[in-house]
PyMOL commands that place a pseudoatom at each C-alpha (Angstrom):
pseudoatom trace, name=CA, resn=MET, resi=1, chain=A, elem=C, hetatm=0, pos=[121.219, 145.031, 91.935]
pseudoatom trace, name=CA, resn=THR, resi=2, chain=A, elem=C, hetatm=0, pos=[122.977, 142.812, 89.392]
pseudoatom trace, name=CA, resn=GLN, resi=3, chain=A, elem=C, hetatm=0, pos=[119.693, 141.575, 87.925]
pseudoatom trace, name=CA, resn=LEU, resi=4, chain=A, elem=C, hetatm=0, pos=[118.413, 145.140, 87.642]
pseudoatom trace, name=CA, resn=ILE, resi=5, chain=A, elem=C, hetatm=0, pos=[121.493, 146.267, 85.709]
pseudoatom trace, name=CA, resn=GLU, resi=6, chain=A, elem=C, hetatm=0, pos=[121.493, 143.170, 83.489]
pseudoatom trace, name=CA, resn=LYS, resi=7, chain=A, elem=C, hetatm=0, pos=[117.807, 143.582, 82.721]
pseudoatom trace, name=CA, resn=HIS, resi=8, chain=A, elem=C, hetatm=0, pos=[118.068, 147.253, 81.772]
pseudoatom trace, name=CA, resn=ALA, resi=9, chain=A, elem=C, hetatm=0, pos=[121.564, 147.433, 80.251]
pseudoatom trace, name=CA, resn=GLU, resi=10, chain=A, elem=C, hetatm=0, pos=[120.362, 147.580, 76.657]
pseudoatom trace, name=CA, resn=ARG, resi=11, chain=A, elem=C, hetatm=0, pos=[117.746, 150.233, 77.406]
pseudoatom trace, name=CA, resn=LEU, resi=12, chain=A, elem=C, hetatm=0, pos=[120.238, 152.296, 79.370]
pseudoatom trace, name=CA, resn=LEU, resi=13, chain=A, elem=C, hetatm=0, pos=[122.665, 152.254, 76.464]
pseudoatom trace, name=CA, resn=MET, resi=14, chain=A, elem=C, hetatm=0, pos=[119.960, 152.934, 73.889]
pseudoatom trace, name=CA, resn=THR, resi=15, chain=A, elem=C, hetatm=0, pos=[118.581, 155.957, 75.703]
pseudoatom trace, name=CA, resn=SER, resi=16, chain=A, elem=C, hetatm=0, pos=[121.715, 157.614, 77.022]
pseudoatom trace, name=CA, resn=PHE, resi=17, chain=A, elem=C, hetatm=0, pos=[124.981, 156.464, 75.473]
pseudoatom trace, name=CA, resn=ASP, resi=18, chain=A, elem=C, hetatm=0, pos=[125.066, 158.766, 72.441]
pseudoatom trace, name=CA, resn=ALA, resi=19, chain=A, elem=C, hetatm=0, pos=[124.035, 161.813, 74.471]
pseudoatom trace, name=CA, resn=MET, resi=20, chain=A, elem=C, hetatm=0, pos=[126.721, 161.156, 77.078]
pseudoatom trace, name=CA, resn=ALA, resi=21, chain=A, elem=C, hetatm=0, pos=[129.395, 160.636, 74.425]
pseudoatom trace, name=CA, resn=ASP, resi=22, chain=A, elem=C, hetatm=0, pos=[128.292, 163.734, 72.464]
pseudoatom trace, name=CA, resn=ALA, resi=23, chain=A, elem=C, hetatm=0, pos=[128.392, 165.856, 75.624]
pseudoatom trace, name=CA, resn=PHE, resi=24, chain=A, elem=C, hetatm=0, pos=[131.763, 164.340, 76.618]
pseudoatom trace, name=CA, resn=MET, resi=25, chain=A, elem=C, hetatm=0, pos=[130.359, 163.315, 80.011]
pseudoatom trace, name=CA, resn=LEU, resi=26, chain=A, elem=C, hetatm=0, pos=[133.409, 161.382, 81.138]
pseudoatom trace, name=CA, resn=ALA, resi=27, chain=A, elem=C, hetatm=0, pos=[132.275, 160.776, 84.721]
pseudoatom trace, name=CA, resn=ASP, resi=28, chain=A, elem=C, hetatm=0, pos=[128.887, 159.474, 83.582]
pseudoatom trace, name=CA, resn=LEU, resi=29, chain=A, elem=C, hetatm=0, pos=[130.475, 157.289, 80.915]
pseudoatom trace, name=CA, resn=ALA, resi=30, chain=A, elem=C, hetatm=0, pos=[132.903, 155.959, 83.533]
pseudoatom trace, name=CA, resn=ASN, resi=31, chain=A, elem=C, hetatm=0, pos=[129.998, 155.123, 85.844]
pseudoatom trace, name=CA, resn=LEU, resi=32, chain=A, elem=C, hetatm=0, pos=[128.172, 153.413, 82.991]
pseudoatom trace, name=CA, resn=TYR, resi=33, chain=A, elem=C, hetatm=0, pos=[131.313, 151.431, 82.154]
pseudoatom trace, name=CA, resn=SER, resi=34, chain=A, elem=C, hetatm=0, pos=[131.732, 150.364, 85.787]
pseudoatom trace, name=CA, resn=LEU, resi=35, chain=A, elem=C, hetatm=0, pos=[128.111, 149.309, 86.068]
pseudoatom trace, name=CA, resn=LEU, resi=36, chain=A, elem=C, hetatm=0, pos=[128.107, 147.307, 82.860]
pseudoatom trace, name=CA, resn=THR, resi=37, chain=A, elem=C, hetatm=0, pos=[131.452, 145.611, 83.376]
pseudoatom trace, name=CA, resn=SER, resi=38, chain=A, elem=C, hetatm=0, pos=[130.484, 144.657, 86.925]
pseudoatom trace, name=CA, resn=VAL, resi=39, chain=A, elem=C, hetatm=0, pos=[127.719, 142.451, 85.486]
pseudoatom trace, name=CA, resn=GLY, resi=40, chain=A, elem=C, hetatm=0, pos=[129.624, 141.217, 82.423]
pseudoatom trace, name=CA, resn=LYS, resi=41, chain=A, elem=C, hetatm=0, pos=[127.832, 143.440, 79.896]
pseudoatom trace, name=CA, resn=ILE, resi=42, chain=A, elem=C, hetatm=0, pos=[130.879, 144.627, 77.950]
pseudoatom trace, name=CA, resn=GLU, resi=43, chain=A, elem=C, hetatm=0, pos=[129.548, 143.325, 74.615]
pseudoatom trace, name=CA, resn=PRO, resi=44, chain=A, elem=C, hetatm=0, pos=[126.487, 145.601, 74.494]
pseudoatom trace, name=CA, resn=LEU, resi=45, chain=A, elem=C, hetatm=0, pos=[128.713, 148.540, 75.462]
pseudoatom trace, name=CA, resn=LYS, resi=46, chain=A, elem=C, hetatm=0, pos=[131.173, 147.562, 72.737]
pseudoatom trace, name=CA, resn=ARG, resi=47, chain=A, elem=C, hetatm=0, pos=[128.341, 147.450, 70.187]
pseudoatom trace, name=CA, resn=TYR, resi=48, chain=A, elem=C, hetatm=0, pos=[127.019, 150.906, 71.114]
pseudoatom trace, name=CA, resn=TRP, resi=49, chain=A, elem=C, hetatm=0, pos=[130.560, 152.332, 71.250]
pseudoatom trace, name=CA, resn=ALA, resi=50, chain=A, elem=C, hetatm=0, pos=[131.366, 151.010, 67.763]
pseudoatom trace, name=CA, resn=THR, resi=51, chain=A, elem=C, hetatm=0, pos=[128.054, 152.213, 66.336]
pseudoatom trace, name=CA, resn=TYR, resi=52, chain=A, elem=C, hetatm=0, pos=[128.549, 155.654, 67.856]
pseudoatom trace, name=CA, resn=ILE, resi=53, chain=A, elem=C, hetatm=0, pos=[132.053, 155.994, 66.402]
pseudoatom trace, name=CA, resn=LYS, resi=54, chain=A, elem=C, hetatm=0, pos=[130.929, 154.950, 62.926]
pseudoatom trace, name=CA, resn=LYS, resi=55, chain=A, elem=C, hetatm=0, pos=[127.911, 157.259, 62.984]
pseudoatom trace, name=CA, resn=VAL, resi=56, chain=A, elem=C, hetatm=0, pos=[129.881, 160.313, 64.105]
pseudoatom trace, name=CA, resn=GLY, resi=57, chain=A, elem=C, hetatm=0, pos=[132.726, 159.586, 61.700]
pseudoatom trace, name=CA, resn=ILE, resi=58, chain=A, elem=C, hetatm=0, pos=[130.488, 159.057, 58.690]
pseudoatom trace, name=CA, resn=LEU, resi=59, chain=A, elem=C, hetatm=0, pos=[128.579, 162.253, 59.446]
pseudoatom trace, name=CA, resn=LEU, resi=60, chain=A, elem=C, hetatm=0, pos=[131.861, 164.144, 59.613]
pseudoatom trace, name=CA, resn=VAL, resi=61, chain=A, elem=C, hetatm=0, pos=[133.210, 162.694, 56.365]
pseudoatom trace, name=CA, resn=GLN, resi=62, chain=A, elem=C, hetatm=0, pos=[129.990, 163.525, 54.513]
pseudoatom trace, name=CA, resn=VAL, resi=63, chain=A, elem=C, hetatm=0, pos=[130.121, 167.277, 55.240]
pseudoatom trace, name=CA, resn=PRO, resi=64, chain=A, elem=C, hetatm=0, pos=[131.311, 168.870, 51.968]
pseudoatom trace, name=CA, resn=GLU, resi=65, chain=A, elem=C, hetatm=0, pos=[132.282, 172.128, 53.691]
pseudoatom trace, name=CA, resn=LEU, resi=66, chain=A, elem=C, hetatm=0, pos=[134.929, 170.261, 55.681]
pseudoatom trace, name=CA, resn=ASP, resi=67, chain=A, elem=C, hetatm=0, pos=[136.972, 169.172, 52.654]
pseudoatom trace, name=CA, resn=VAL, resi=68, chain=A, elem=C, hetatm=0, pos=[139.793, 171.555, 53.553]
pseudoatom trace, name=CA, resn=SER, resi=69, chain=A, elem=C, hetatm=0, pos=[139.794, 170.833, 57.281]
pseudoatom trace, name=CA, resn=LEU, resi=70, chain=A, elem=C, hetatm=0, pos=[138.672, 167.200, 57.227]
pseudoatom trace, name=CA, resn=VAL, resi=71, chain=A, elem=C, hetatm=0, pos=[141.998, 165.786, 58.380]
pseudoatom trace, name=CA, resn=SER, resi=72, chain=A, elem=C, hetatm=0, pos=[142.171, 168.110, 61.371]
pseudoatom trace, name=CA, resn=GLU, resi=73, chain=A, elem=C, hetatm=0, pos=[138.508, 167.371, 62.213]
pseudoatom trace, name=CA, resn=LEU, resi=74, chain=A, elem=C, hetatm=0, pos=[139.176, 163.620, 62.063]
pseudoatom trace, name=CA, resn=LEU, resi=75, chain=A, elem=C, hetatm=0, pos=[142.242, 164.035, 64.277]
pseudoatom trace, name=CA, resn=ALA, resi=76, chain=A, elem=C, hetatm=0, pos=[140.180, 166.032, 66.786]
pseudoatom trace, name=CA, resn=LEU, resi=77, chain=A, elem=C, hetatm=0, pos=[137.520, 163.320, 66.774]
pseudoatom trace, name=CA, resn=LYS, resi=78, chain=A, elem=C, hetatm=0, pos=[140.158, 160.627, 67.310]
pseudoatom trace, name=CA, resn=GLN, resi=79, chain=A, elem=C, hetatm=0, pos=[141.624, 162.583, 70.230]
pseudoatom trace, name=CA, resn=ARG, resi=80, chain=A, elem=C, hetatm=0, pos=[138.184, 162.958, 71.787]
pseudoatom trace, name=CA, resn=LEU, resi=81, chain=A, elem=C, hetatm=0, pos=[137.494, 159.220, 71.410]
pseudoatom trace, name=CA, resn=ASP, resi=82, chain=A, elem=C, hetatm=0, pos=[140.915, 158.396, 72.845]
pseudoatom trace, name=CA, resn=ASP, resi=83, chain=A, elem=C, hetatm=0, pos=[140.157, 160.632, 75.833]
pseudoatom trace, name=CA, resn=ILE, resi=84, chain=A, elem=C, hetatm=0, pos=[136.898, 158.755, 76.418]
pseudoatom trace, name=CA, resn=MET, resi=85, chain=A, elem=C, hetatm=0, pos=[138.799, 155.469, 76.173]
pseudoatom trace, name=CA, resn=LYS, resi=86, chain=A, elem=C, hetatm=0, pos=[141.413, 156.519, 78.689]
pseudoatom trace, name=CA, resn=SER, resi=87, chain=A, elem=C, hetatm=0, pos=[139.291, 158.480, 81.155]
pseudoatom trace, name=CA, resn=ALA, resi=88, chain=A, elem=C, hetatm=0, pos=[135.953, 156.665, 81.086]
pseudoatom trace, name=CA, resn=PHE, resi=89, chain=A, elem=C, hetatm=0, pos=[136.671, 153.166, 79.791]
pseudoatom trace, name=CA, resn=GLN, resi=90, chain=A, elem=C, hetatm=0, pos=[140.013, 152.559, 81.547]
pseudoatom trace, name=CA, resn=SER, resi=91, chain=A, elem=C, hetatm=0, pos=[141.675, 151.756, 78.202]
pseudoatom trace, name=CA, resn=ASN, resi=92, chain=A, elem=C, hetatm=0, pos=[139.714, 148.489, 78.028]
pseudoatom trace, name=CA, resn=ASN, resi=93, chain=A, elem=C, hetatm=0, pos=[141.244, 146.307, 75.276]
pseudoatom trace, name=CA, resn=ILE, resi=94, chain=A, elem=C, hetatm=0, pos=[137.879, 145.169, 73.900]
pseudoatom trace, name=CA, resn=LEU, resi=95, chain=A, elem=C, hetatm=0, pos=[136.642, 148.737, 73.562]
pseudoatom trace, name=CA, resn=ALA, resi=96, chain=A, elem=C, hetatm=0, pos=[140.016, 149.925, 72.219]
pseudoatom trace, name=CA, resn=HIS, resi=97, chain=A, elem=C, hetatm=0, pos=[139.824, 147.289, 69.491]
pseudoatom trace, name=CA, resn=ALA, resi=98, chain=A, elem=C, hetatm=0, pos=[136.277, 148.424, 68.635]
pseudoatom trace, name=CA, resn=LEU, resi=99, chain=A, elem=C, hetatm=0, pos=[137.573, 152.004, 68.416]
pseudoatom trace, name=CA, resn=ARG, resi=100, chain=A, elem=C, hetatm=0, pos=[140.315, 151.057, 65.976]
pseudoatom trace, name=CA, resn=ASP, resi=101, chain=A, elem=C, hetatm=0, pos=[138.045, 148.949, 63.789]
pseudoatom trace, name=CA, resn=SER, resi=102, chain=A, elem=C, hetatm=0, pos=[135.227, 151.493, 63.768]
pseudoatom trace, name=CA, resn=PHE, resi=103, chain=A, elem=C, hetatm=0, pos=[137.482, 154.454, 63.037]
pseudoatom trace, name=CA, resn=GLU, resi=104, chain=A, elem=C, hetatm=0, pos=[139.042, 152.602, 60.113]
pseudoatom trace, name=CA, resn=SER, resi=105, chain=A, elem=C, hetatm=0, pos=[135.601, 151.819, 58.657]
pseudoatom trace, name=CA, resn=PHE, resi=106, chain=A, elem=C, hetatm=0, pos=[134.967, 155.376, 57.511]
for i in range(1, 106): cmd.bond("trace and resi %d" % i, "trace and resi %d" % (i + 1))
show_as sticks, trace
zoom trace
C-alpha cells in the first residue's frame, strides 16, 4: 500500500487537488492529507497547496470589478483556506507556513 501511494502521490495531487479545494471537499482533502502524511509525502502536498493559494489569490486580485469588495473577498478566501487547514490538514505547521507565505505573495 505504501509503495502504491508513494508512486502515485504526484499524479493524485495533479489530477485532484485543485478540484477538491475549489469544491471545499474537506473530508476528501482530509483523506488525501492522511494518505500522503502516512508515507512521508508532505512536501508534494505543501507544493500543491502553496501553488493553489497563489493561483486563486492572484486570480481574485486581478478582477477589476472587485476593486470595491476586494478586501472582503480576500478575507473570505483566507477564512476558507483557514477552514481547510483546520478541518482537513489538522493545522499542520508545514502547511500553515505555506499558507502564510503564499497568501502574502499576492
